N, C-alpha and C positions, 0 to 999 in steps of 0.2 A: 675403087670407089668407096666402099665402107670405110676404109681408113680416112680418106679425105673428108668424108661426111662426119666421122667421129671427131676428127680434129676441129672442124668447123663448129660442131656443137660444143666441144670443150672451150673453144675460144670465145664463143657466144656467152657461155657461162661465166667465164673469167672476166669478161668486159662488163657483163651484167652485174657483177658484184660490186663494180665502182660506180654504179648508177646512184644518184642521189636518193632515189626512192627506196632502193634496197638498204642504203645506210639508214635512211629514216625509219624503215621498218625494223632495222636491227638496233635501234636505240641510239645511234650517234647523237642525235639532237639532244636527247635527254642527258647523255653523258656529258656533252660539251656544257650544257646548262648547269649540271651538277658541279662540274669542275670550276666553272665561273663563279657560282654561288659560294663554294668552298674558298676559293681564292679571296673573294670579297671579305668573307667572314674572318679569314686568316689575317688579312691586312688590318682590319679593325681591331682584332685582338692584339696584334703587335702594337698598334698605335697606343692602345690602352696601357700595355706593359711598358712601352718605352716612354710614356708620359709621366712616369713616376719620378719625382725629383729625389735626387740623392739625399740621404740624411747627413748632418754634420758628424765629424768624426773627432775622436779623442786624439789631440795633437801630440801629447806626450807618449801615449801608447803606440801611436803611429811611428814615431821616431825610434822608439826602442825596438819595435819590430823590424825596421829598415836596417838598423846597424847591429841587430842580434844581441842587444843589451838585456840584461836580466833586471828584475825588480831591485832597486837599490843601487844599481851601477850608475856612475856619474857620466852624463852626456856632456860632451864638449859645448861650449857656448856657441849658439848658432845653429846647432844641428837640428833642433826642434823647428826653427824657422825655416831653414832649408828643406828639412823633410816635409814640412807642410806644403811648401811650393811644389815638390815633387808628387805628393798625394793629390793635390788639387788638379795637377794635369792628368793624373792617372785616373782620377774620377771622370774626368770628361772622356777619356779614351775607353775605359773598361765598364762603364755603367751599362745597363741593358739597352742594346741598340748601338752601343759605341758612340762615336761622335756623329752626329746626325746632320749638322748644318750644311755640309757639302753633299749630302745624298742627293742623287738624281733619280732614284727609283723608289717607288712605294715600298714600305709606307713612309719612309723618312722624308721623301719630297713632298707629302701631303701634310706634314706637321709644321707648326710654327711656334707652339709654346716653348717646347724643350729647346729647340735651336736658339730662340732668343735668351733663354736661361744660360745655354752654353756660352752665348756671345758676352753675356754679362760676367760670367766667371772668367772667360778668357781676357776680357778687359783687365781685371785685376791681376791675373797671372802675368800679363805683359807689364804692367805698372810694377809689380812686385820684383819681377826679375830684374828690370832695370835699376830699381832701388838697390837690390843686391849687388848688381854690377858696379854701380857708380858709388854706393855710399857705404853699404853695411860690410863690404869685403875689403874696403880700402882705409887705411889710416888717415889719409889726406888727399888733396885734389891732385898732387903731383906723384902719388904712388902708383904702382903698376896695377892693372886689372887682372883678375883671375881669368885665365884663359877658358876654362870650362864655363864659367858664368857668361863670358863674352859670347861663346857659341850657343849656350842655351837661350840667351835673350834674342839673339838673331834669329834662331829657329822658331821661337814662340811667335815672331811677328810675321810670319807667313800669312797670306790671305786665307782666312778661315773657309772660304768658298771654293778653294782649289780642290779638285777631286782626282787630278792626275798630273803627273810630270812637273812637280812632284805632288803627291797627296799631302793635304794638310796633316792628316793623321801620323803620316810617316815622319814629317819634320817635327811635329810636336813630341812624338816619342823619342826622337834622336835628342831633342832639347832636354827631355825629362832625364835621359841617362846621363847627360852632362851635368845636370844638378846632382844626380847621384854620386857621379865622380867627385864633385866638389864635397859632398858629405863625407865620403871616404877620406878625401884629403883632410878635412877637419878633424876626424877622428884619429888620423895618423900624425897630426900636428904639422901637415904640410901646406895648411891654407889658413887663412885668418877671417875672423868675424869680429866686428867692433861694435859692441852694445853700448853705444854713447847717446847722451840726450840729443846731440845735434842730428845724428843719423836717424834717430827715431823721428825727429821732427821733420825730416826730409820725406820720409816714408808717409807720415801722417798728412803732410801738405797734398801729396798725390790722392790720398783717400778722401780728404776733405773736398777737394775739386770734384771728384767723381760723385760724392753724396750729394753736393749742392746741385749738380746737373740732374741727378736722379729725382730729387725732390721737385724740382721745377717741371720736369717732364711728367711726373705722376700728377702734380697738381693742374696741369694743362688738360686733364681729362674733362674738366668742365670749363667751358669758355670764361675767360676773364680778361679785363682790360688792365693792362700793366703801365706804370708810370716809368719813363726812361730815367734810370739813374746810372747809366753806363759811365758817365764822366763826373759823378757827384764827388765834391771834396777837392776839386783841383781845377781852378779857373783856367789854367793855362793848357789843360789837356785837350787833345783833338782826337778825332777819329776819321777813318778813311771815308766810310759811308754813313753820315749821321742818321740815326734812326729818329722817328717822329717822337714827340713828346709822350704820346700814348700810343700803345699798340694792343691789338687784340689777339690772343692766342687760344687755340683749341686743338686738341688731338683729335685726328681723323677717327671716326668710330671703328674703321677697320684696324687701326693701330693701338687701340686701348690694351688689348690683351698682350700685344707685343712688348710695349713699354712696361706693362706690369711684370711680366716674366723676366725681362731683362734686368729689372729692379730686383726680383727675386734672386737672380743669379749673382748680381753685384753684392747684395747684402749677405748671401751665403759665403762668398769668397772673403768679404772683409771680416766676417765672424771668425773664420779660420785663421786669418792673418793676425787678428788681435788676441786670439787665444795663444798663439805662438809667441807674440810679443810679450804676453803677460809672463811667460816663463823665461825667455832668454833676456829680457830686459827688466827682470824682477829687482835687481839691485838698484838700477837707474829710478825705477818707478817708486820704490820705497824711499829712496833718498829725496825725491822731489814730492813725496807724499801723494803721489798720483795714482796709485794702485786702484783706490776706489773708483776714480774716474774711468779707468779702463774697463772695470767690472760692470760699471753703469752702462757703458757703450755696448758691451757684450750682451747685456740683459735686453737692451732695446733691439739689437739685431737678432737675438734669439726669438723674440716676440714677433719679428717680421717674418719668421721661418714658419709660423703656425700653419697647419694644413688649411688648404682652400676647399671648403666643403661644396661650394657651388660649381656646377658643371661648366659655367660661363663666368666671365669677369663682368660683374654688374657695374653700371656707370650712372647711378642715381645722381640727383641734383641737390644741392644744399641739405636741408633737413627733411627731404622728401620721404615717401614711403619706402622707396627701394634703396638699399645701401649703395656706396660707391667704394669699391675694393681698393681702387688707386688711391683715393684720399686716406683710407685707413693706413695703407702702406706708407704713403707720404708722411703721416704723423709720426710713425716710428722712425723713419729716415731723418726727419727733421730734428727730432729729439736726440738721435745719435750724433747728428752733425753738430749740434750746439755743444753736446758734451765733448765732442772731439776737439771743438775750438777751445773749450776750457782746459782740456788735457794738454794742448799745445802751449797755452799760456803758462800752465804749471811747469812744464818742462823748460821754458824759456826763462821764467821769473821765480819759479818756486824754490 
């Protein structure tokens, strides 16, 4: 009997330990509360750290580091351009927080500014890799494509929101390695890069179209009525779904910061590309007297990368009391685009 009684008392004591009242007395509620608060603070701290936009990099120094060249060593034509493409992708993958756009867990899933910045950069990585594959690495339209650049361009075009089977980061990293393989071939004399005016114009055409779209999207932060000029200049032109003579466009209030940060990403990427162009196409630009035009575009794009001191993207109207960050960015983009058009004309007619 004493043994049974003692066992029953022991069981009662053990079961009582799992009673919520006992846990509350022992501080479980306080512990869970502290853990929750700590987790929330950690998420906000990481969001703050991960929201820092990467700084522009030195394209020549980057190329030297990639190929192990010393100061004064001659780099093969095209190495700076290809190394810039590789570094742009590395920046997306290796910055604080890594690639965030496809994150499904906090803090990444709660962020939208940097993911839009990433998409802006990724847009030009895709365009740039296509130009490398189709034009810059080929002597003419009937010549063979570089196999490494073909594989890189395909991998760079995977959906940026894929998070498994395959993960976007894995495909992007595999594509970057193919670009690195192309750089190695350039240094060994086993691959080609053609720094010609026509190839450069092809690249600039892609950039010009992107900048035009960016400027329009930024300008739509304030509602405006636009005149339809889709078919201007060609009386015989037709379109599938004719637009009205006038149409009103305005970016949703919830999309203002998304458009702004995508523009920041695009201008960051174009800045790096043109710095590389200034190096590898130096002879062509000097011959066409177009070096100053490239430097002017670079200056406008550098101005577009100035720090944003406001905690939110403001959307003032006209000459009102509050500024409009989107219109300020649009002014830099529009000036860069105008200079880009002049540069294309110089390359063609200079």
